[in-house]
C-alpha positions in Angstrom: -10.6 -16.1 -31.1 -9.5 -13.1 -29.0 -10.7 -13.0 -25.4 -11.5 -10.2 -23.0 -11.0 -10.7 -19.2 -13.6 -9.4 -16.8 -12.8 -9.1 -13.1 -14.7 -7.8 -10.1 -13.3 -7.8 -6.6 -14.7 -8.4 -3.1 -12.3 -7.4 -0.3 -12.7 -8.1 3.4 -11.0 -5.4 5.5 -10.8 -6.2 9.2 -11.7 -3.0 11.1 -9.4 -1.6 13.7 -11.6 -1.8 16.8 -10.8 -3.0 20.3 -13.6 -5.5 20.4 -15.8 -7.5 18.0 -18.6 -6.1 16.0 -21.5 -7.5 18.2 -19.7 -8.4 21.4 -17.1 -7.1 23.8 -14.6 -9.9 23.2 -11.0 -9.0 22.1 -9.8 -9.3 18.6 -6.1 -9.3 19.4 -4.2 -11.6 17.0 -2.2 -14.6 18.3 -4.3 -15.7 21.3 -4.7 -19.4 22.1 -7.6 -21.0 20.2 -11.0 -20.1 21.7 -9.7 -17.8 24.4 -11.3 -14.8 22.8 -14.8 -16.2 22.1 -17.5 -15.1 24.5 -21.1 -16.3 24.9 -22.3 -14.1 22.1 -19.6 -15.4 19.7 -20.5 -19.0 20.7 -24.2 -18.3 20.0 -25.3 -19.6 23.4 -29.0 -19.5 24.0 -30.4 -16.2 25.1 -27.5 -14.0 24.0 -28.1 -10.8 21.9 -25.8 -8.8 19.6 -24.9 -5.2 20.4 -23.5 -3.2 17.5 -19.9 -1.7 17.9 -20.2 2.0 17.2 -16.5 2.3 16.3 -17.0 -0.2 13.4 -19.7 2.0 12.0 -17.5 5.1 12.3 -14.8 3.3 10.3 -17.3 2.5 7.6 -18.4 6.1 7.4 -14.9 7.3 7.0 -14.2 4.8 4.3 -17.4 5.9 2.5 -16.4 9.5 2.7 -12.9 8.8 1.4 -14.2 7.0 -1.8 -17.0 9.6 -2.4 -19.8 7.2 -1.7 -23.3 7.7 -0.4 -23.6 7.0 3.3 -27.0 5.5 3.9 -29.0 7.3 6.6 -30.6 4.0 7.4 -29.1 0.5 6.7 -30.3 -2.9 7.7 -28.5 -5.9 9.2 -29.5 -9.3 7.8 -29.0 -12.9 8.5 -27.1 -14.8 5.8 -27.9 -18.4 6.4 -25.4 -21.2 5.7 -23.8 -24.0 7.6 -20.1 -24.3 8.3 -18.6 -25.9 11.4 -16.9 -22.6 12.3 -20.2 -20.6 12.1 -21.8 -21.3 15.5 -25.2 -19.6 14.9 -25.7 -21.3 11.5 -25.9 -17.8 10.0 -23.7 -14.7 9.6 -24.9 -11.2 10.4 -24.2 -9.1 7.4 -26.0 -6.4 5.3 -27.8 -7.2 2.1 -30.5 -5.0 0.5 -29.4 -1.7 2.2 -25.7 -1.5 2.9 -24.1 1.3 4.9 -21.8 2.5 2.1 -23.3 2.8 -1.5 -21.3 3.5 -4.6 -17.9 5.3 -4.6 -14.8 4.9 -6.7 -11.1 4.0 -6.3 -8.5 5.6 -8.7 -5.6 3.5 -9.9 -2.6 4.1 -12.1 -1.0 1.3 -14.2 1.9 1.9 -16.5 1.3 5.6 -16.3 -2.4 5.2 -17.3 -5.1 6.4 -14.9 -8.3 4.4 -14.5 -11.3 4.5 -12.1 -12.7 1.4 -10.6 -16.4 1.9 -9.5 -17.5 0.5 -6.2 -20.9 -1.1 -5.9 -21.1 -1.1 -2.1 -19.3 -1.6 1.2 -21.2 -3.3 4.0 -20.5 -4.3 7.6 -20.5 -7.9 8.7 -19.0 -10.3 11.2 -16.2 -12.8 10.4 -16.6 -16.6 10.9 -14.3 -18.7 13.0 -11.5 -20.8 11.6 -11.3 -24.6 10.9 -8.0 -26.2 11.6 -7.0 -29.2 9.5 -3.3 -29.2 8.6 -1.1 -30.8 11.2 -3.9 -30.7 13.8 -3.9 -33.5 16.4 -6.7 -34.7 18.7 -6.3 -35.4 22.4 -4.7 -38.7 21.8 -2.4 -37.6 19.0 -4.7 -38.7 16.2 -5.1 -36.7 13.0 -8.1 -34.6 13.4 -9.8 -31.2 12.7 -10.4 -28.4 15.2 -12.4 -25.2 15.4 -11.0 -21.9 16.6 -13.7 -19.3 17.3 -11.4 -16.4 18.2 -12.1 -14.8 14.8 -15.9 -15.3 15.1 -17.5 -11.9 15.3 -14.4 -9.9 14.1 -15.7 -6.7 12.4 -15.3 -6.7 8.7 -16.0 -4.2 5.9 -16.7 -6.0 2.7 -15.9 -3.8 -0.2 -17.4 -4.8 -3.6 -16.5 -3.4 -7.0 -18.2 -3.4 -10.3 -16.7 -5.8 -12.9 -14.4 -3.0 -14.2 -11.0 -4.6 -14.3 -9.6 -6.2 -17.5 -6.4 -7.9 -16.4 -4.7 -9.4 -13.4 -2.3 -6.4 -13.3 -5.3 -4.0 -13.0 -6.8 -6.1 -10.2 -3.5 -6.0 -8.3 -3.2 -2.2 -8.9 -6.7 -1.8 -7.5 -6.0 -4.1 -4.5 -2.8 -2.1 -3.7 -4.6 1.2 -4.0 -7.4 0.0 -1.7 -5.0 -1.5 0.8 -3.1 1.8 0.9 -6.3 3.8 1.4 -7.7 1.7 4.3 -4.4 1.7 6.1 -4.0 5.5 5.5 -7.4 6.1 7.0 -6.6 4.0 10.0 -9.7 1.8 9.6 -7.6 -1.4 8.9 -4.1 -2.4 9.8 -3.7 -4.1 6.4 -1.7 -7.1 7.7 -2.3 -9.6 5.0 -0.4 -12.4 6.8 -2.8 -12.2 9.7 -5.8 -12.1 7.5 -6.7 -8.5 8.1 -7.0 -7.8 4.3 -8.3 -10.6 2.1 -9.3 -10.5 -1.5 -11.8 -12.5 -3.5 -11.6 -12.2 -7.3 -14.6 -12.9 -9.6 -13.1 -13.9 -12.9 -14.8 -14.5 -16.3 -13.8 -14.3 -20.0 -15.8 -13.4 -23.1 -15.0 -13.0 -26.8 -13.8 -9.5 -27.6 -16.8 -7.4 -28.6 -19.4 -9.5 -26.8 -21.6 -7.4 -24.4 -22.8 -10.3 -22.2 -20.5 -11.4 -19.4 -19.2 -15.0 -19.3 -19.8 -17.4 -16.4 -17.7 -16.2 -13.5 -15.7 -18.2 -10.9 -14.8 -16.7 -7.6 -11.3 -17.3 -6.2 -11.5 -17.0 -2.4 -9.2 -15.7 0.3 -6.2 -14.4 -1.5 -3.9 -12.9 1.1 -1.0 -11.5 -1.0 -0.8 -9.4 -4.1 1.4 -12.0 -5.8 -1.1 -14.8 -5.1 -3.9 -12.5 -6.4 -2.0 -12.0 -9.7 -1.0 -15.6 -10.1 -4.5 -16.9 -9.3 -6.2 -14.7 -11.8 -3.7 -15.5 -14.6 -4.1 -19.2 -14.0 -7.9 -18.9 -13.9 -8.0 -16.9 -17.1 -5.9 -19.6 -18.9 -8.1 -22.4 -17.5 -11.4 -20.8 -18.6 -10.1 -20.0 -22.1 -8.7 -23.5 -22.6 -11.9 -25.1 -21.3 -14.1 -23.1 -23.7 -11.8 -23.6 -26.7 -11.8 -27.3 -26.0 -15.6 -27.4 -26.2 -16.3 -27.3 -22.5 -18.3 -25.0 -20.4 -17.3 -22.9 -17.4 -19.3 -23.7 -14.3 -20.1 -21.0 -11.8 -18.3 -22.1 -8.6 -16.0 -21.0 -5.8 -12.4 -21.9 -6.2 -9.3 -21.8 -4.0 -5.7 -21.0 -5.1 -2.9 -23.4 -4.3 0.3 -21.3 -4.3 2.5 -24.4 -4.3 1.0 -25.8 -7.4 0.2 -22.3 -8.8 -3.3 -23.4 -9.8 -6.9 -22.9 -8.7 -9.1 -25.9 -7.6 -12.8 -26.3 -7.1 -14.1 -25.7 -3.5 -17.9 -25.7 -3.9 -20.6 -24.6 -6.3 -21.1 -20.8 -6.2 -24.2 -19.8 -4.2 -26.5 -17.0 -5.3 -28.2 -14.6 -3.0 -31.4 -16.6 -2.8 -29.4 -19.6 -1.6 -28.5 -17.7 1.6 -32.2 -16.9 2.4 -31.4 -13.4 3.6 -33.9 -11.8 6.0 -33.6 -8.8 8.4 -32.0 -9.7 11.7 -34.8 -9.4 14.3 -32.3 -8.8 17.1 -30.8 -5.7 15.6 -32.6 -2.4 14.9 -32.0 -0.5 11.7 -28.7 1.4 11.8 -29.5 5.1 11.7 -26.7 7.5 10.7 -27.3 11.3 11.2 -25.9 14.1 9.1 -24.2 15.3 12.3 -22.4 12.0 12.8 -21.2 12.1 9.1 -20.0 15.7 9.5 -18.2 14.8 12.7 -16.3 11.9 11.0 -15.5 14.1 8.0 -14.0 16.8 10.3 -11.8 14.3 12.0 -10.5 12.6 8.9 -6.8 13.0 7.9 -5.9 14.6 4.6 -6.3 12.0 1.9 -3.3 11.1 -0.4 -4.9 12.8 -3.5 -5.4 16.0 -1.5 -1.9 15.9 -0.1 -0.4 15.3 -3.5 -2.3 18.2 -5.1 -1.2 20.5 -2.3 2.4 19.5 -2.5 2.5 20.0 -6.2 0.9 23.4 -5.8 2.9 24.7 -2.8 6.3 23.0 -3.3 6.4 22.4 -7.0 6.9 18.6 -6.5 6.3 16.3 -9.5 3.4 13.9 -9.7 5.9 11.1 -9.5 7.4 12.5 -6.2 3.9 12.8 -4.7 2.9 9.3 -5.8 5.9 7.8 -4.0 5.6 10.0 -0.9 1.9 9.2 -0.4 2.0 5.5 -1.0 2.0 5.1 2.8 0.9 7.4 5.5 4.1 6.8 7.5 6.1 8.0 4.5 4.0 11.1 4.1 4.2 12.0 7.8 8.0 11.5 7.7 8.3 13.9 4.7 6.1 16.5 6.4 8.2 16.3 9.6 11.3 16.7 7.4 9.8 19.8 5.7 9.1 21.5 9.0 12.9 21.4 9.7 14.3 22.3 6.3 11.7 24.7 5.1 9.8 25.2 1.8 12.9 26.2 -0.2 14.3 22.7 0.4 11.1 20.8 -0.4 12.4 19.4 -3.7 15.8 18.4 -2.1 13.9 16.6 0.7 11.7 14.8 -1.8 14.7 13.7 -3.9 16.4 12.3 -0.8 13.3 10.4 0.4 12.3 9.0 -3.1 16.0 8.1 -3.7 18.3 6.7 -1.1 15.7 6.7 1.7 13.1 4.7 -0.3 15.8 2.3 -1.6 17.0 1.6 1.9 13.5 1.0 3.2 12.7 -1.4 0.3 16.0 -3.3 0.8 15.1 -4.0 4.4 11.4 -4.4 3.8 10.4 -1.9 6.4 8.2 1.3 6.5 9.3 4.8 7.2 7.9 4.5 10.7 10.5 1.8 11.3 13.4 3.8 9.9 16.6 3.8 12.0 17.1 7.4 10.9 14.8 10.3 11.9 13.7 13.5 10.0 16.2 15.6 12.1 19.2 13.6 10.8 18.0 13.9 7.2 17.4 17.6 7.7 21.0 18.0 8.8 22.2 16.2 5.7 20.1 18.4 3.4 21.4 21.5 5.2 25.0 20.5 4.7 24.4 20.2 1.0 22.7 23.6 1.0 25.5 25.4 2.8 28.2 23.9 0.6 29.8 21.7 3.2 29.2 18.5 1.1 28.1 17.7 -2.4 25.1 15.6 -3.4 27.5 12.7 -4.2 29.2 12.8 -0.8 25.7 13.1 0.8 24.8 9.7 -0.6 28.0 8.2 1.0 27.1 9.8 4.4 23.5 8.6 4.2 24.7 5.0 3.6 27.2 5.3 6.5 24.5 6.5 8.8 22.0 3.8 7.7 24.5 1.0 8.0 25.5 2.0 11.5 21.9 2.8 12.5 23.2 6.1 13.8 21.0 7.5 16.6 23.1 10.6 17.6 21.6 13.9 16.4 25.0 15.2 15.0 25.7 12.0 13.0 26.1 13.9 9.8 28.8 16.3 11.1 30.5 13.4 13.0 30.8 11.3 9.8 32.0 14.3 7.7 34.7 15.0 10.2 35.7 11.3 10.8 35.9 10.5 7.1 37.3 13.9 6.0 34.5 14.4 3.5 34.2 18.2 3.7 33.8 19.7 0.3 36.7 21.7 -1.1 35.3 25.2 -1.8 38.5 27.3 -1.4 39.1 29.0 -4.8 42.8 29.1 -4.4 43.1 25.4 -3.6 40.8 24.5 -6.5 42.7 26.6 -9.0 45.9 24.9 -8.1 44.4 21.5 -8.7 42.8 22.6 -11.9 46.1 23.9 -13.2 47.8 20.6 -12.4 45.0 18.7 -14.3 45.2 21.0 -17.3 48.9 20.6 -17.5 48.6 16.8 -17.4 45.8 16.7 -20.0 46.8 19.0 -22.8 45.1 16.8 -25.4 41.7 17.3 -23.7 42.3 21.0 -23.5 43.1 21.1 -27.3 40.0 19.0 -28.1 37.7 21.3 -26.1 39.1 24.4 -27.8 38.5 22.6 -31.1 34.8 22.4 -30.2 34.5 18.9 -28.6 32.2 19.4 -25.6 33.0 15.9 -24.2 36.5 17.0 -23.5 35.2 19.4 -20.9 33.4 16.5 -19.0 36.6 14.5 -19.2 38.5 17.3 -17.5 35.8 17.7 -14.8 36.2 13.9 -14.2 39.9 14.2 -13.7 39.5 17.1 -11.3 37.0 15.3 -9.2 39.3 12.2 -9.2 42.2 14.4 -8.0 40.1 15.8 -5.1 38.5 12.3 -4.3 35.1 13.8 -5.2 35.3 16.5 -2.6 35.6 19.5 -4.9 32.6 21.8 -5.1 31.1 21.0 -8.5 29.7 24.4 -9.2 32.9 26.2 -8.4 34.9 23.6 -10.4 32.7 24.2 -13.4 33.0 28.0 -13.3 36.8 28.0 -12.6 37.5 25.5 -15.3 35.4 27.4 -17.8 37.2 30.6 -17.1 40.6 29.0 -17.5 39.8 27.3 -20.7 38.4 30.5 -22.2 41.5 32.4 -21.4 43.5 33.2 -24.6 
């Protein structure tokens, strides 16, 4: 039997605010356990939540970016369940009326575009954290502890329709969403610190069947690699279970990256199990058209808009724009570079950034914002190519030299050209003398070219470039060599 995979995603994006969603406590990462948990976070008697306006503003901006409906009125609800790291015994979330409704995220996988529909995005608070591994009690005994620093951290939970049909599609969606929330500045996207966590709802069904199979939810996946591995394992597990006569049970599962397998955590709750009801301590959230207009006016240009503009104004390819808009820091770097080299060099600037620059960043695992080189230095490199001082090939050598030495001086390009003697040979007289020597030494190639063999021309070009150590101006060499070979 052939099987179809059905995947829906729930992603928790931690919002970039200075304090928690319902209290004034800090959310700075790395503090000692329980040093950032105030009376509200601890659920002490008599405390009341106060909504953080900045968290709502972030939710509005996200909704605008994905083309969603921003609810003029939304409701906070109590989601009741008991965990040791949930002091109140309930989580403040949104249920029936979320702040962001609908929307879509566009992905591209293997050159094929696809749209993932969003169901909703709602505001909620995070729970604390239970500590088990390597935790010791006051007398050194093996124990468990509770850290409530995360309790009350503002989250935007983003829920999709079950639109994805493979682990690769799910990863493409997660990466696109991650890029978007970081671009907007609503989330720092740090997966190692838990700022961006994915839950995958996975089921399988026979190809052609309309009804969905029983789904299992894989919780708290904090890397794209783990997301892909977990879904692939879960798909195999469910298919094998069904084909062996078993039945998939709706449950929540965790992924063990060491064993590369999912394992059961608990039975999957449905909405009625949480006994949702409106939180009596919080008024309905009212969002005016004026507020929405204000957030829209302050939003940065989105990647798709920037890409469309660059293609229209500068003639960049869709591939160039895709690479240059993957991160906001890269796009900002490119635009700073453009201001210095001008519109005429837009393509040259794109080639440099999508080539040597992107390769160097990937090799070191850093972003454009952390680059040891600045736009002014790359602009100087592009200008030296444009004015004929160096060739594209020599430019790559200079870029590598600058990167390796982490050059900080503004005239690094000219300094390296001078120190290494890399200035391009453009003097016609000097080039003609070298070409004459190469032709005299390679009469066989000359005869082959005149006999109609085009490859012989490239062989002669190679010999000339070798004789000049790659410093000859390629355009001049091509013209001078052509003229000499065509002489009777």
